[in-house]
Backbone as CSV, one residue per row, in Angstrom:
resi,resn,N_x,N_y,N_z,CA_x,CA_y,CA_z,C_x,C_y,C_z
1,UNK,-4.259,29.618,-130.243,-4.294,30.643,-131.294,-4.502,29.978,-132.649
2,UNK,-5.363,30.567,-133.479,-5.684,30.005,-134.793,-4.458,30.030,-135.697
3,UNK,-4.312,28.933,-136.466,-3.205,28.866,-137.418,-3.401,29.875,-138.545
4,UNK,-2.317,30.470,-138.976,-2.369,31.465,-140.045,-1.413,31.094,-141.170
5,UNK,-1.723,31.588,-142.368,-0.871,31.380,-143.530,-0.625,32.711,-144.214
6,UNK,0.391,32.726,-145.038,0.687,33.948,-145.785,-0.252,34.058,-146.983
7,UNK,-0.858,35.214,-147.176,-1.649,35.402,-148.392,-0.725,35.492,-149.599
8,UNK,-1.289,35.545,-150.778,-0.483,35.681,-151.989,0.355,36.956,-151.919
9,UNK,1.540,36.913,-152.496,2.417,38.083,-152.489,1.706,39.286,-153.101
10,UNK,1.772,40.388,-152.388,1.151,41.613,-152.892,-0.339,41.706,-152.650
11,UNK,-0.877,40.798,-151.813,-2.309,40.808,-151.538,-2.745,42.144,-150.920
12,UNK,-3.925,42.629,-151.326,-4.874,42.110,-152.315,-4.399,42.378,-153.742
13,UNK,-4.573,41.369,-154.590,-4.006,41.422,-155.932,-4.880,42.165,-156.937
14,UNK,-6.166,42.177,-156.717,-7.101,42.755,-157.686,-7.518,44.143,-157.242
15,UNK,-7.458,45.080,-158.161,-7.806,46.465,-157.831,-9.291,46.603,-157.560
16,UNK,-9.631,47.616,-156.779,-11.029,47.857,-156.468,-11.170,48.987,-155.469
17,UNK,-12.401,49.264,-155.085,-12.684,50.316,-154.101,-12.789,49.675,-152.723
18,UNK,-11.663,49.570,-152.031,-11.662,48.910,-150.732,-10.584,49.497,-149.840
19,UNK,-10.664,49.151,-148.552,-9.624,49.473,-147.583,-9.099,48.163,-147.016
20,UNK,-7.816,48.143,-146.688,-7.165,46.918,-146.242,-6.725,47.056,-144.794
21,UNK,-6.959,45.988,-144.023,-6.542,45.954,-142.632,-5.512,44.867,-142.405
22,UNK,-5.698,44.097,-141.347,-4.779,43.014,-140.991,-5.019,41.819,-141.910
23,UNK,-4.039,41.418,-142.733,-4.230,40.293,-143.662,-4.418,38.948,-142.968
24,UNK,-4.164,38.883,-141.661,-4.390,37.643,-140.925,-5.779,37.581,-140.298
25,UNK,-6.554,38.639,-140.473,-7.929,38.633,-139.962,-8.760,37.631,-140.755
26,UNK,-9.726,36.971,-140.120,-10.561,35.999,-140.827,-11.758,36.619,-141.532
27,UNK,-11.880,37.942,-141.495,-13.097,38.594,-141.992,-12.829,39.488,-143.192
28,UNK,-13.677,39.325,-144.201,-13.738,40.258,-145.325,-15.176,40.744,-145.412
29,UNK,-15.371,41.916,-145.980,-16.731,42.445,-146.095,-16.899,43.204,-147.398
30,UNK,-18.038,42.999,-148.026,-18.408,43.833,-149.158,-19.611,44.644,-148.728
31,UNK,-19.523,45.942,-148.944,-20.554,46.848,-148.443,-21.523,47.295,-149.537
32,UNK,-21.460,46.612,-150.697,-22.354,46.912,-151.817,-22.268,48.391,-152.171
33,UNK,-23.338,49.163,-152.053,-23.270,50.573,-152.443,-22.939,51.504,-151.283
34,UNK,-22.839,50.985,-150.074,-22.650,51.827,-148.887,-21.174,52.039,-148.573
35,UNK,-20.852,53.232,-148.127,-19.463,53.580,-147.787,-19.223,53.304,-146.307
36,UNK,-18.881,52.069,-145.990,-18.709,51.656,-144.599,-17.349,51.018,-144.339
37,UNK,-16.493,51.000,-145.353,-15.244,50.242,-145.271,-14.358,50.660,-144.103
38,UNK,-14.234,51.942,-143.873,-13.343,52.424,-142.822,-13.707,51.877,-141.456
39,UNK,-14.995,51.915,-141.133,-15.449,51.414,-139.831,-15.240,49.908,-139.710
40,UNK,-15.472,49.190,-140.807,-15.375,47.729,-140.769,-13.919,47.288,-140.623
41,UNK,-13.026,47.922,-141.376,-11.599,47.611,-141.240,-11.107,48.017,-139.852
42,UNK,-11.629,49.129,-139.365,-11.254,49.571,-138.022,-11.668,48.594,-136.942
43,UNK,-12.720,47.815,-137.229,-13.194,46.820,-136.262,-12.393,45.524,-136.332
44,UNK,-11.494,45.427,-137.335,-10.627,44.262,-137.399,-10.697,43.439,-138.667
45,UNK,-11.468,43.870,-139.660,-11.565,43.106,-140.901,-10.275,43.197,-141.709
46,UNK,-10.020,42.172,-142.506,-8.834,42.169,-143.359,-9.005,43.100,-144.544
47,UNK,-10.228,43.166,-145.077,-10.508,43.988,-146.250,-12.000,44.276,-146.300
48,UNK,-12.353,45.445,-146.764,-13.761,45.814,-146.894,-13.884,46.878,-147.967
49,UNK,-14.938,46.803,-148.740,-15.139,47.801,-149.790,-16.442,47.593,-150.520
50,UNK,-16.765,48.544,-151.370,-18.005,48.484,-152.128,-17.907,47.474,-153.271
51,UNK,-19.068,47.071,-153.782,-19.121,46.175,-154.941,-20.447,46.447,-155.643
52,UNK,-20.371,46.944,-156.875,-21.579,47.396,-157.558,-22.134,46.418,-158.585
53,UNK,-21.293,45.589,-159.195,-21.779,44.761,-160.297,-21.788,43.279,-159.949
54,UNK,-22.767,42.571,-160.529,-22.981,41.163,-160.238,-22.166,40.247,-161.145
55,UNK,-21.185,40.806,-161.855,-20.312,39.994,-162.706,-18.851,40.278,-162.353
56,UNK,-18.252,41.290,-162.960,-16.841,41.579,-162.694,-16.612,41.963,-161.234
57,UNK,-17.547,42.691,-160.642,-17.406,43.073,-159.242,-17.359,41.863,-158.328
58,UNK,-18.266,40.924,-158.540,-18.288,39.694,-157.747,-17.005,38.901,-157.972
59,UNK,-16.561,38.828,-159.234,-15.332,38.093,-159.542,-14.139,38.654,-158.767
60,UNK,-14.039,39.969,-158.688,-12.910,40.589,-157.995,-12.930,40.272,-156.503
61,UNK,-14.113,40.312,-155.905,-14.219,39.989,-154.478,-13.806,38.538,-154.238
62,UNK,-14.284,37.639,-155.080,-13.924,36.224,-154.949,-12.415,36.044,-155.100
63,UNK,-11.829,36.700,-156.096,-10.388,36.561,-156.343,-9.571,37.046,-155.149
64,UNK,-9.938,38.180,-154.568,-9.194,38.697,-153.424,-9.433,37.865,-152.168
65,UNK,-10.563,37.188,-152.111,-10.867,36.343,-150.949,-10.061,35.058,-150.975
66,UNK,-10.080,34.357,-152.111,-9.415,33.048,-152.157,-7.896,33.156,-152.256
67,UNK,-7.395,34.355,-152.507,-5.933,34.534,-152.525,-5.390,34.834,-151.126
68,UNK,-6.274,34.820,-150.140,-5.863,34.959,-148.738,-6.531,33.848,-147.932
69,UNK,-5.817,32.770,-147.643,-6.415,31.618,-146.949,-6.858,31.904,-145.527
70,UNK,-6.477,33.061,-144.983,-6.894,33.410,-143.624,-8.347,33.881,-143.562
71,UNK,-8.884,34.327,-144.684,-10.256,34.844,-144.699,-11.235,33.679,-144.670
72,UNK,-12.063,33.626,-143.622,-13.007,32.534,-143.457,-14.465,33.008,-143.362
73,UNK,-14.650,34.318,-143.339,-15.999,34.878,-143.286,-16.111,36.021,-144.293
74,UNK,-17.195,36.053,-145.027,-17.480,37.176,-145.909,-18.812,37.778,-145.493
75,UNK,-18.772,39.004,-145.019,-19.993,39.708,-144.623,-20.474,40.528,-145.811
76,UNK,-21.699,40.298,-146.238,-22.309,41.062,-147.324,-23.311,42.008,-146.692
77,UNK,-22.991,43.291,-146.715,-23.815,44.258,-146.002,-23.989,45.533,-146.838
78,UNK,-24.702,46.487,-146.273,-24.928,47.745,-146.974,-26.124,47.662,-147.898
79,UNK,-26.425,48.796,-148.530,-27.599,48.900,-149.394,-27.426,48.073,-150.661
80,UNK,-28.456,47.294,-150.983,-28.421,46.458,-152.184,-28.316,47.330,-153.434
81,UNK,-27.687,46.785,-154.467,-27.492,47.508,-155.726,-28.717,47.272,-156.608
82,UNK,-29.471,48.327,-156.854,-30.679,48.195,-157.645,-30.358,47.749,-159.075
83,UNK,-31.166,46.840,-159.614,-30.948,46.345,-160.967,-29.944,45.214,-161.009
84,UNK,-28.757,45.450,-160.459,-27.729,44.409,-160.448,-28.012,43.346,-159.385
85,UNK,-28.611,43.751,-158.275,-28.927,42.841,-157.160,-27.668,42.040,-156.795
86,UNK,-26.585,42.765,-156.581,-25.273,42.160,-156.373,-25.188,41.347,-155.081
87,UNK,-25.796,41.847,-154.021,-25.756,41.118,-152.751,-26.376,39.738,-152.883
88,UNK,-27.530,39.676,-153.529,-28.200,38.386,-153.720,-27.371,37.472,-154.614
89,UNK,-26.609,38.067,-155.544,-25.742,37.269,-156.417,-24.644,36.586,-155.597
90,UNK,-24.089,37.281,-154.610,-23.107,36.659,-153.719,-23.731,35.468,-152.993
91,UNK,-24.933,35.662,-152.476,-25.627,34.581,-151.773,-25.825,33.373,-152.688
92,UNK,-26.290,33.647,-153.919,-26.572,32.571,-154.872,-25.298,31.836,-155.278
93,UNK,-24.223,32.589,-155.531,-22.956,31.968,-155.932,-22.433,31.065,-154.827
94,UNK,-22.494,31.542,-153.599,-21.988,30.769,-152.472,-22.836,29.525,-152.232
95,UNK,-24.139,29.650,-152.383,-25.034,28.521,-152.104,-25.143,27.538,-153.263
96,UNK,-25.148,28.073,-154.500,-25.482,27.242,-155.657,-24.386,27.097,-156.707
97,UNK,-23.336,27.899,-156.626,-22.308,27.857,-157.657,-22.804,28.459,-158.960
98,UNK,-22.220,28.030,-160.073,-22.601,28.574,-161.371,-22.680,27.473,-162.410
99,UNK,-23.357,27.767,-163.514,-23.450,26.820,-164.615,-22.048,26.603,-165.195
100,UNK,-21.598,25.356,-165.335,-20.219,25.111,-165.782,-19.923,25.572,-167.203
101,UNK,-20.932,25.702,-168.035,-20.706,26.123,-169.421,-21.023,27.603,-169.618
102,UNK,-22.215,28.019,-169.216,-22.618,29.412,-169.428,-22.023,30.358,-168.396
103,UNK,-21.584,29.811,-167.265,-21.019,30.593,-166.162,-22.044,31.553,-165.545
104,UNK,-23.305,31.247,-165.703,-24.336,32.044,-165.054,-24.489,31.565,-163.617
105,UNK,-24.564,32.513,-162.689,-24.704,32.158,-161.277,-26.084,31.549,-161.059
106,UNK,-26.115,30.338,-160.556,-27.376,29.633,-160.356,-28.224,30.319,-159.289
107,UNK,-29.431,30.701,-159.680,-30.343,31.310,-158.723,-30.213,32.805,-158.567
108,UNK,-29.257,33.426,-159.248,-29.099,34.885,-159.154,-30.192,35.576,-159.962
109,UNK,-30.708,36.676,-159.453,-31.829,37.360,-160.103,-31.440,38.717,-160.673
110,UNK,-30.165,39.054,-160.617,-29.709,40.333,-161.152,-29.752,40.367,-162.669
111,UNK,-29.368,41.497,-163.223,-29.470,41.701,-164.665,-28.542,40.789,-165.455
112,UNK,-27.269,40.725,-165.080,-26.288,39.952,-165.858,-25.360,39.192,-164.904
113,UNK,-25.850,38.157,-164.242,-25.053,37.459,-163.226,-24.157,36.366,-163.804
114,UNK,-23.156,36.772,-164.585,-22.234,35.829,-165.195,-20.820,36.047,-164.653
115,UNK,-20.153,34.947,-164.286,-18.787,35.043,-163.748,-17.836,34.335,-164.722
116,UNK,-17.728,34.882,-165.916,-16.945,34.273,-166.991,-15.477,34.090,-166.649
117,UNK,-14.934,34.950,-165.794,-13.504,34.902,-165.492,-13.127,33.936,-164.373
118,UNK,-14.106,33.311,-163.739,-13.807,32.408,-162.629,-13.876,30.948,-163.073
119,UNK,-12.783,30.201,-162.938,-12.863,28.762,-163.197,-13.699,28.107,-162.101
120,UNK,-14.247,26.952,-162.371,-15.095,26.272,-161.387,-14.342,25.991,-160.091
121,UNK,-13.028,25.742,-160.200,-12.222,25.487,-159.009,-12.217,26.697,-158.073
122,UNK,-12.221,27.881,-158.658,-12.227,29.095,-157.851,-13.576,29.271,-157.145
123,UNK,-14.655,28.949,-157.842,-15.984,29.045,-157.241,-16.106,28.060,-156.085
124,UNK,-15.641,26.825,-156.301,-15.696,25.809,-155.250,-14.830,26.201,-154.056
125,UNK,-13.678,26.773,-154.350,-12.793,27.223,-153.258,-13.486,28.317,-152.446
126,UNK,-14.137,29.245,-153.122,-14.870,30.309,-152.446,-15.958,29.724,-151.548
127,UNK,-16.701,28.750,-152.068,-17.774,28.125,-151.295,-17.240,27.412,-150.060
128,UNK,-16.093,26.759,-150.218,-15.531,25.981,-149.114,-14.768,26.828,-148.106
129,UNK,-14.170,27.906,-148.580,-13.288,28.686,-147.701,-14.040,29.575,-146.732
130,UNK,-15.108,30.213,-147.211,-15.754,31.214,-146.356,-17.179,30.845,-145.974
131,UNK,-17.556,31.314,-144.825,-18.961,31.323,-144.413,-19.518,32.685,-144.805
132,UNK,-20.584,32.691,-145.574,-21.158,33.960,-146.007,-22.198,34.412,-144.993
133,UNK,-22.040,35.640,-144.543,-22.968,36.211,-143.567,-23.733,37.340,-144.248
134,UNK,-25.019,37.140,-144.424,-25.842,38.112,-145.143,-26.410,39.177,-144.209
135,UNK,-26.027,40.413,-144.476,-26.603,41.570,-143.779,-27.006,42.603,-144.824
136,UNK,-27.563,42.112,-145.929,-27.940,42.977,-147.045,-28.990,44.002,-146.597
137,UNK,-28.793,45.245,-147.041,-29.647,46.378,-146.706,-29.500,46.824,-145.251
138,UNK,-28.478,46.334,-144.590,-28.178,46.770,-143.225,-27.001,47.736,-143.280
139,UNK,-27.227,48.955,-142.870,-26.167,49.971,-142.833,-25.844,50.392,-141.404
140,UNK,-26.297,49.598,-140.451,-26.064,49.885,-139.038,-24.609,49.548,-138.704
141,UNK,-23.780,50.572,-138.594,-22.349,50.368,-138.359,-22.101,49.576,-137.085
142,UNK,-22.870,49.847,-136.056,-22.703,49.139,-134.790,-22.946,47.641,-134.942
143,UNK,-24.025,47.299,-135.644,-24.364,45.886,-135.836,-23.329,45.178,-136.714
144,UNK,-22.867,45.879,-137.729,-21.903,45.258,-138.654,-20.551,45.056,-137.970
145,UNK,-20.066,46.067,-137.271,-18.775,45.923,-136.591,-18.848,44.893,-135.467
146,UNK,-20.012,44.782,-134.844,-20.185,43.747,-133.818,-20.084,42.354,-134.448
147,UNK,-20.633,42.202,-135.644,-20.543,40.927,-136.349,-19.096,40.621,-136.736
148,UNK,-18.351,41.658,-137.135,-16.930,41.465,-137.453,-16.188,40.913,-136.237
149,UNK,-16.403,41.517,-135.100,-15.721,41.087,-133.876,-16.158,39.690,-133.457
150,UNK,-17.432,39.372,-133.683,-17.942,38.036,-133.363,-17.233,36.979,-134.218
151,UNK,-17.053,37.286,-135.498,-16.368,36.354,-136.403,-14.913,36.168,-136.008
152,UNK,-14.277,37.259,-135.602,-12.875,37.178,-135.174,-12.753,36.269,-133.956
153,UNK,-13.739,36.343,-133.067,-13.713,35.523,-131.856,-13.788,34.034,-132.179
154,UNK,-14.500,33.674,-133.241,-14.634,32.256,-133.583,-13.791,31.878,-134.807
155,UNK,-12.693,32.567,-134.987,-11.770,32.315,-136.099,-11.331,30.847,-136.112
156,UNK,-11.644,30.093,-137.188,-11.244,28.690,-137.256,-9.813,28.494,-137.750
157,UNK,-9.156,29.582,-138.111,-7.814,29.491,-138.657,-7.833,29.397,-140.163
158,UNK,-6.676,29.506,-140.762,-6.572,29.490,-142.222,-7.041,28.157,-142.790
159,UNK,-7.593,28.207,-143.992,-7.965,26.984,-144.699,-6.698,26.198,-145.018
160,UNK,-6.806,24.883,-145.130,-5.617,24.047,-145.323,-4.891,24.350,-146.633
161,UNK,-5.652,24.642,-147.685,-5.036,24.898,-148.984,-4.295,26.234,-148.984
162,UNK,-3.310,26.328,-149.876,-2.568,27.571,-150.018,-3.399,28.594,-150.788
163,UNK,-2.910,29.809,-150.848,-3.594,30.877,-151.573,-3.806,30.482,-153.029
164,UNK,-4.993,30.768,-153.550,-5.294,30.512,-154.957,-5.341,31.859,-155.675
165,UNK,-4.512,32.002,-156.675,-4.398,33.278,-157.371,-5.109,33.215,-158.713
166,UNK,-6.065,34.081,-158.894,-6.808,34.198,-160.143,-6.743,35.648,-160.601
167,UNK,-6.353,35.853,-161.841,-6.301,37.203,-162.390,-7.593,37.490,-163.135
168,UNK,-8.393,38.387,-162.604,-9.622,38.772,-163.295,-9.586,40.240,-163.698
169,UNK,-8.376,40.790,-163.763,-8.252,42.191,-164.161,-8.645,42.339,-165.617
170,UNK,-9.089,43.521,-165.980,-9.507,43.770,-167.356,-8.288,43.845,-168.252
171,UNK,-8.271,42.965,-169.261,-7.142,42.921,-170.172,-6.084,41.967,-169.675
172,UNK,-5.250,41.488,-170.576,-4.192,40.561,-170.200,-4.698,39.144,-170.082
173,UNK,-3.777,38.218,-169.808,-4.127,36.822,-169.678,-4.275,36.477,-168.217
174,UNK,-5.105,35.464,-167.968,-5.318,35.042,-166.587,-4.934,33.589,-166.435
175,UNK,-4.329,33.283,-165.296,-3.992,31.906,-165.006,-4.295,31.617,-163.556
176,UNK,-4.647,30.369,-163.307,-4.835,29.913,-161.943,-3.518,29.297,-161.506
177,UNK,-3.182,29.398,-160.231,-1.874,28.991,-159.723,-1.445,27.608,-160.180
178,UNK,-2.385,26.678,-160.257,-2.023,25.308,-160.554,-1.844,25.064,-162.045
179,UNK,-1.916,26.112,-162.843,-1.564,26.002,-164.244,-2.726,25.928,-165.195
180,UNK,-3.963,25.951,-164.693,-5.100,25.867,-165.598,-5.330,27.219,-166.246
181,UNK,-5.413,27.233,-167.563,-5.634,28.485,-168.272,-7.057,28.955,-168.071
182,UNK,-7.217,30.246,-167.861,-8.532,30.829,-167.639,-8.755,31.925,-168.656
183,UNK,-9.880,31.863,-169.352,-10.180,32.897,-170.344,-10.580,34.174,-169.628
184,UNK,-9.963,35.267,-170.021,-10.280,36.545,-169.412,-10.970,37.441,-170.421
185,UNK,-12.008,38.089,-169.971,-12.688,39.053,-170.824,-12.827,40.341,-170.038
186,UNK,-12.916,41.440,-170.749,-13.121,42.713,-170.083,-14.546,42.788,-169.587
187,UNK,-14.804,43.755,-168.716,-16.160,43.921,-168.208,-17.143,44.172,-169.326
188,UNK,-16.738,45.003,-170.311,-17.645,45.325,-171.415,-17.938,44.085,-172.256
189,UNK,-16.891,43.269,-172.487,-17.094,42.054,-173.275,-18.003,41.075,-172.551
190,UNK,-17.814,40.953,-171.245,-18.666,40.052,-170.463,-20.121,40.476,-170.545
191,UNK,-20.352,41.775,-170.448,-21.729,42.279,-170.542,-22.306,41.993,-171.917
192,UNK,-21.487,42.209,-172.961,-21.953,41.990,-174.329,-22.299,40.527,-174.551
193,UNK,-21.408,39.630,-174.091,-21.661,38.205,-174.271,-22.925,37.776,-173.521
194,UNK,-23.104,38.332,-172.330,-24.286,37.978,-171.551,-25.551,38.443,-172.246
195,UNK,-25.510,39.657,-172.805,-26.683,40.175,-173.502,-26.989,39.363,-174.751
196,UNK,-25.930,38.920,-175.456,-26.131,38.086,-176.639,-26.815,36.785,-176.240
197,UNK,-26.360,36.198,-175.118,-26.992,34.964,-174.647,-28.460,35.200,-174.313
198,UNK,-28.742,36.326,-173.653,-30.128,36.626,-173.294,-30.984,36.839,-174.539
199,UNK,-30.422,37.556,-175.527,-31.161,37.812,-176.766,-31.441,36.510,-177.492
200,UNK,-30.432,35.626,-177.530,-30.604,34.335,-178.198,-31.726,33.532,-177.544
201,UNK,-31.750,33.553,-176.205,-32.816,32.846,-175.481,-34.169,33.441,-175.789
202,UNK,-34.244,34.783,-175.805,-35.515,35.447,-176.067,-35.998,35.174,-177.492
203,UNK,-35.057,35.138,-178.458,-35.428,34.849,-179.845,-36.036,33.456,-179.949
204,UNK,-35.421,32.494,-179.266,-35.942,31.131,-179.288,-37.333,31.070,-178.671
205,UNK,-37.521,31.831,-177.576,-38.827,31.846,-176.922,-39.882,32.480,-177.825
206,UNK,-39.501,33.581,-178.484,-40.432,34.258,-179.393,-40.788,33.344,-180.557
207,UNK,-39.771,32.608,-181.073,-40.017,31.681,-182.176,-41.013,30.607,-181.788
208,UNK,-40.835,30.091,-180.575,-41.757,29.051,-180.103,-43.166,29.597,-179.944
209,UNK,-43.270,30.825,-179.410,-44.589,31.447,-179.233,-45.249,31.701,-180.586
210,UNK,-44.461,32.225,-181.534,-45.009,32.499,-182.861,-45.464,31.217,-183.550
211,UNK,-44.678,30.159,-183.361,-45.048,28.877,-183.961,-46.371,28.395,-183.395
212,UNK,-46.508,28.544,-182.089,-47.740,28.132,-181.432,-48.919,28.980,-181.894
213,UNK,-48.661,30.307,-181.984,-49.724,31.217,-182.421,-50.119,30.944,-183.866
214,UNK,-49.097,30.634,-184.708,-49.387,30.342,-186.116,-50.255,29.097,-186.235
215,UNK,-49.914,28.097,-185.418,-50.705,26.872,-185.438,-52.135,27.127,-184.995
216,UNK,-52.271,27.933,-183.924,-53.617,28.255,-183.436,-54.399,29.042,-184.475
217,UNK,-53.716,30.007,-185.123,-54.375,30.840,-186.131,-54.828,29.988,-187.310
218,UNK,-53.920,29.091,-187.756,-54.267,28.221,-188.885,-55.467,27.349,-188.541
219,UNK,-55.480,26.864,-187.305,-56.597,26.033,-186.880,-57.906,26.803,-186.865
220,UNK,-57.837,28.070,-186.396,-59.045,28.895,-186.361,-59.557,29.186,-187.770
221,UNK,-58.640,29.522,-188.693,-59.033,29.803,-190.073,-59.681,28.575,-190.699
222,UNK,-59.047,27.428,-190.456,-59.593,26.188,-191.010,-60.997,25.932,-190.460
223,UNK,-61.183,26.177,-189.175,-62.490,25.983,-188.558,-63.530,26.909,-189.144
224,UNK,-63.133,28.170,-189.375,-64.062,29.145,-189.944,-64.469,28.733,-191.359
225,UNK,-63.484,28.292,-192.151,-63.779,27.885,-193.528,-64.712,26.683,-193.554
226,UNK,-64.484,25.732,-192.683,-65.370,24.563,-192.621,-66.777,24.995,-192.230
227,UNK,-66.859,25.918,-191.276,-68.164,26.415,-190.855,-68.898,27.113,-191.983
228,UNK,-68.159,27.944,-192.761,-68.785,28.659,-193.880,-69.288,27.679,-194.943
229,UNK,-68.456,26.694,-195.246,-68.874,25.692,-196.247,-70.115,24.962,-195.776
230,UNK,-70.126,24.625,-194.493,-71.287,23.922,-193.942,-72.538,24.776,-194.041
231,UNK,-72.409,26.077,-193.727,-73.555,26.985,-193.804,-74.043,27.123,-195.239
232,UNK,-73.130,27.224,-196.188,-73.516,27.356,-197.607,-74.274,26.118,-198.061
233,UNK,-73.777,24.955,-197.628,-74.456,23.708,-198.004,-75.862,23.672,-197.437
234,UNK,-76.014,24.044,-196.174,-77.342,24.043,-195.530,-78.278,25.011,-196.230
235,UNK,-77.761,26.249,-196.510,-78.602,27.252,-197.186,-79.008,26.769,-198.578
236,UNK,-78.090,26.079,-199.271,-78.407,25.550,-200.604,-79.511,24.498,-200.524
237,UNK,-79.456,23.712,-199.516,-80.494,22.689,-199.349,-81.865,23.312,-199.121
238,UNK,-81.890,24.399,-198.297,-83.148,25.098,-198.058,-83.700,25.725,-199.345
239,UNK,-82.801,26.318,-200.150,-83.250,27.007,-201.368,-83.784,26.057,-202.416
240,UNK,-83.133,24.924,-202.533,-83.526,24.003,-203.599,-84.584,22.996,-203.184
241,UNK,-84.780,22.880,-201.911,-85.812,21.944,-201.460,-86.879,22.726,-200.742
């Protein structure tokens, strides 16, 4: 029998739209925009629920996952979230992590894929703790529940480390269990900061383009003026000679 550990007291700690099953199950699932949680939990998952955003939503799923060391599989299923592309953000975070300074998920293609509330240790723990199983855009309840049961059959047991508690709730202070302070921002603030970063990048790009265009324009004007002077000189030579 696979070894089990106690999840953090009061697990799941972060609020959200989910249903909870056996906390010793090795399976968690995010169903993106699809309402499939009941069937998935009924098949034996520890927790399952929707996730709409590629920033705070992803952070909450990660926080609830790493605070239960028994969870070793994360199934990402259901209809993809248009614009946010949240399912792909989970894939990118798990495979590539995030930029240590900007906290942008490496390789994510959604609108605002920033995980400002997650310390790098939490991202690494997420990558190491779970195997991510991608079933994005799959709403076949039979196929998804079969995958849940398959994962339960190959349960490797709880991860060696104890539960890692990260508070990513909106408002208040956040701390990681081992004492590292984590800056917390509300969902609205995270979106605003991300947009400011995007605007700053776009301004720099526009500046570079304008500089290039100005240089090209100046060069063209200079060429035209030289051509006109040359033509005037030639015409003067014809008139006087």
